[in-house]
N, C-alpha and C positions, 0 to 999 in steps of 0.2 A: 716238604715239614716232617720232622721223624715222628716216631708210632712214641716214643716221649712224650716229646710235645705234647702229641695229643693227650696223651692220659691224665700232662697235668693240668692242663688246660682244663681238660673234664672234671680234674679233682678240685681246681677251685672253684668252679659253676659249682659243682655239687656242696663244698662246704659252704658257698656264699649263700645257695639257696637256704640249707640248716642256719646260717645266719642271721638270713630276713626273716625266716620263720620264728625265730627265738628258741632255738634247739639249742642249749648249752649244755648238757651234757656229751652230745656230739661236739660240739664246737670246743669243750675243755680237755677231750680224749685228743683233740688233732689242732692245738693250738699252735702248737711249735710248725708244723707243717702247715699250716693257714698263714703265718708270718713269713713263714719263707716262700707262699706262691703270692701273698701280696707285693713283698720285695721287688720279686721276679717281672709281675706285672706291670709294676711303678720302670724297672729298669729296661727292662728291652721290648723292644719294638714287636720282633715275631712273636715274641708267647703273646702279646695284649692283643697281635692280631690276631692270634690262634684263638686264644680266649672268645673278642670279637664277635668270631665266625663261628663259634660255639655258640655263645649266646643269641645271634640271629637264629639259628637252625631250631631252637627252643623256645623260638619266639619269647625272650628275657628281652625287659631295657636292663642297664646301669643306668640307676639313679644317684650312687653317689662311689666314691670310692674313700673309703673309712679305716680307720686301722685295723679293727678287727674284720673287715672282710669287703665283698662287694656287696652292695647294698641295692638285690633285684627284686623287682617287681615283672608282672605279665604284659605285653605289648598291650593286648587286649583280652578283653573278657571273656572271648571265646577260647582265648588258649588253655593248653591244661593243667598250666599254672596258674591262672587266675584267682586274684585274691579272693578270700572269704572274707567275713566280720574277723573271723577270730583272727585270721592273718594281717585286716588292718590294725589290730589295737596292736599287735608284735610290731610291724613294720612302722608306727605311730609312737611305741613307747619310749616313754621317757621320763624317766624318776619314777614314780610311783602312779602313773597311769596306766589302769587297765583295759584289758578290751573292750569290757562291757559298758565302760565311763563311753566308749564312740556309740555305742548303739545307737542311742537318741539323737543322736549329733546326726548318723547316716538316714536314719528315720526322720529328723526334721529337713531334712537337704531333701529326699525323697519325696517330706510331703510338698515342700514348695517348689518340685518340679514337676510332679505331678499329683496335684490337689483335688483329682478325683480319678476314681479306679477306671473312668472310661481314657484316662491322658494313657495311661500305660500302652494300648494298642495306639493310639495315635499318631502319624508320621510326625518322628521330632521336631521337623522341621514346622510344624504348626505350634508347637507348645514356645512358650516365652520362655525370656530369660531371666536368672534370679540373683541375687546378691545376697553378701554375708548378711546384711541388717533384716534381711526378708527370712532367713534361716534363721536368725536370736529371735526374730518375734513371735516362729512359731514354737521356739525351745520354750520361749516366758509363758504360751498358752497353756503348753503341755505342762509345764512343773505344776502351775495356777489349777492344772484341771485336775490333774494326778494328786496333788493334796485335798483339792476337794470330795474325793471318790471318798466312800463310807471304809471301814474296816474288812468288813465281810466282801468287798466285790472282787470275786472272783477269774474277770475277764483276765484280769493280769497274773503273769507268773510275779513270785514274791520278787525273784531277783530283779525283773524288771522295775516293780515297785523301789527297792534300795536304788537302782541307779536313781532315780528320779527324785530320792530323795538327796543321794550325796549330788545331784546336778543343782540341787536348790539352796547346798552350802556352799557353791562357788560364786565368785564374784562376775557379773556379765560381762566385766571386763578389768583390764589390771592395766594402769598407767604405764606398768614397768614391764609389760610381759615379755617385750622385746629382750629382755637382759635376761642371760642365763642365768635358772635358778627361782626365777623370779615366781613361781607356780602358774598354776591352769587357771582359765578362766573359760567362761563362754565362747569369747571371741576368738582365744587360742585355740579351743579345741576347736573349732568352727573352721577356724583358718589353716588346719593343719591338714582337718579331714579332707577338706575342696581343695589345698594343694595336692594331694596326693590323688586324688579322684582325677584333676588336672594331670597329672606326670605320667597315670596310666590308662589314659586315653579314654576316659569316662566318662568329662566333661570337658569342654571346651571354654574360656577363658578370653573375655576381650573386653577394649575400653575405649566405646563409642566417646567417654569424654576422657580426658585424662584423671587416673586418679581414682577412677569408679568403677572398679571391677564388676563385671557383667558372667556368669556363665549358663550355657545352654548344653542339652544333655546331648547324645550321641546313640546312636541304634543300640550298641554293645552296654551302656548304662541301661536303657531303657529294659532289655533283655534279661541283665544280671538281677533289676529289679521284682520284672516278673517272676523269674524263676528261681531264686533264689533265698531273698529273706523277706518275700511278699507276708509271711504272717505275721512278723515283727513291726513290720511297717502297717499292716493294716489294723494291728491291734493298738498301735500307737494313732493313728489317726481315729478307732474306736472313741478313746480317750479324748482329743480334741472336740471331736462331736459330741461326746455326751456333755463334756463342756459348755460346749456353744448350746449344746440346748436348755443346759441347766440354767446358764445365763441368760436365757431369753424366757424360761418360766418364770424365775425373779424379778426380771423389768416388766412382763404381764400383770404378775402378781402386784406390784410397786403401784403399776400403773391404774389397776382396778380399785387398788384402797386410797386415788388420790378421788 
């Protein structure tokens, strides 16, 4: 393999990392080069082999070949290029979807997988499986609990409250969500985040009953939750707990009045 081929394969990986991270200015400056490199990747087997070797060396996974570049992701949570929450937002971005919009979805998935703090230290094989319906049920509880919090509640960052309000503006499902341009729904957001977690090896998907997909966590996902977004995760769960306690108090008061 020539030094020139190695250089150009490395350039395609570099520019594709920028593409996958949403660095538009860098991409604009190198758009012609990216187009040429993508075309070469499609046309030349030797060049494609060099790029694939570079991806393996950097512990990167090719998710999709797109017109704008290679859509890349880390192979696991321990990789140097492991995705952060902001990276997830960029990777999943479609239209006006913002990184903040997927934050409650990630926290809801983590809450479904790790319902108690002790679960973050449990062997993953001892944890149960979750479904999309489990996650949507938690989002429903979160949206209701946040709406019931007083305006002067300071446990939540204002941006997180804004995310909860935007979440309440979306429908839980959209019959046309598989149609391009149909808009976002809770089910759409959850499905896209779950798919990406599976692609990056954080969750394992399986079907014991055809059509009923369940997800199990991997040690990599457990580690990333314990060391990555644990603050946001606990703040999210605090709201759910507060909502459950308020509901229990209301029920007790109602019972006493009877």
